[in-house]
N, C-alpha and C positions, 0 to 999 in steps of 0.2 A: 639322692637316698640320704634323710634325716636321721637326726641323732639323738636319740632321746638317754636319759639317765632318771631310770624310778626306783625309788624309795620305798620300802615300805615298813612297818611296825607290825609284831606280832604280839600277839598277848602271852605275859611268860612262863603262864601258870597251865600251857597244854603242855602234852609229852611228846617226848620227839618224834613218833612216826605221825604223831597229826601234823606237827610243824614242819617236817619234809613232804607227806602228801598236799597240804595247802600252796606249799613252793613251788611244789610240782607241779599242779595246777593253774596254778598263774604264769609259770613259764609255758605249760602247754596254750596258756590263752595266746601267749605271742606269737609262739612257733607256729602256731594253728592260723593265723593271719599274715602268714609271709614276713613275720619278723624275722631278724636275727641277731642274737644275744650275741654280743662282742663279748662281752666281759662280767662276771657276776662276782660278788662277794657277799657272805657269808659271815657279816661282822659280829655275829653273837650276840649276846645279854650285854645291855646298856642300859643306864640310868637314864631317863626320859626328865627333858627340861623342867618339866611340870605334868602334874599328874592328869592324866588323861583314863575317862570310865573307870576311876580306884584303882588304876594303875601308876606305880611311878618307877617301871622298871617296862621293859621291854626287849624283844628280839627283834635286830634290825635286818635287813636285805636290803642288797643296793643291785641294779642294772644297768649297764649299758648297752642299749637295746637304739639298730641300725633298722628303720622302717622305710616304706616305700610310701606308703601313704599313715594318714590316722586310724584307721579301722584297729588295727593290732594295738594301738594304744589307748583306744576308747571304750575294745573290750576288756582289758587289762583295769580299766579305773571300773570298770563298771559292774566287774567279779571283786577287786576289792573293795568296793562301797558295798557292797550285800553283803559281806562275808561279816560275820561277827567277830570273826578272831580275829580279823585286822584292823585295829585299834585308830593307824592312818597311813594314808598313802600320797605318796608329791610325784609327781611325772614334772618335767624341766628338758623344755628342747634347748641343745647345744648348736651354737653355729659351731659354721665351720670354720 
């Protein structure tokens, strides 16, 4: 099983229910493709190192995921790329 760290930044001006719905849909994309979320951290609103799309703040999420193949990770990345509320996302494979 491969281990991954997934982080994404959501626009800070969204309402709480929209942020939670977005987080749930991205988690669902992982679990529906047989990935296991071992740890998740909702890091809250933080300052971004540089301005992205006119935003200086963002709402951060961090997931630690175990996956047998890259299908779940690819689906997560696809959904994060096409969602206009996600400012950035990053996927890192962690060596055992």
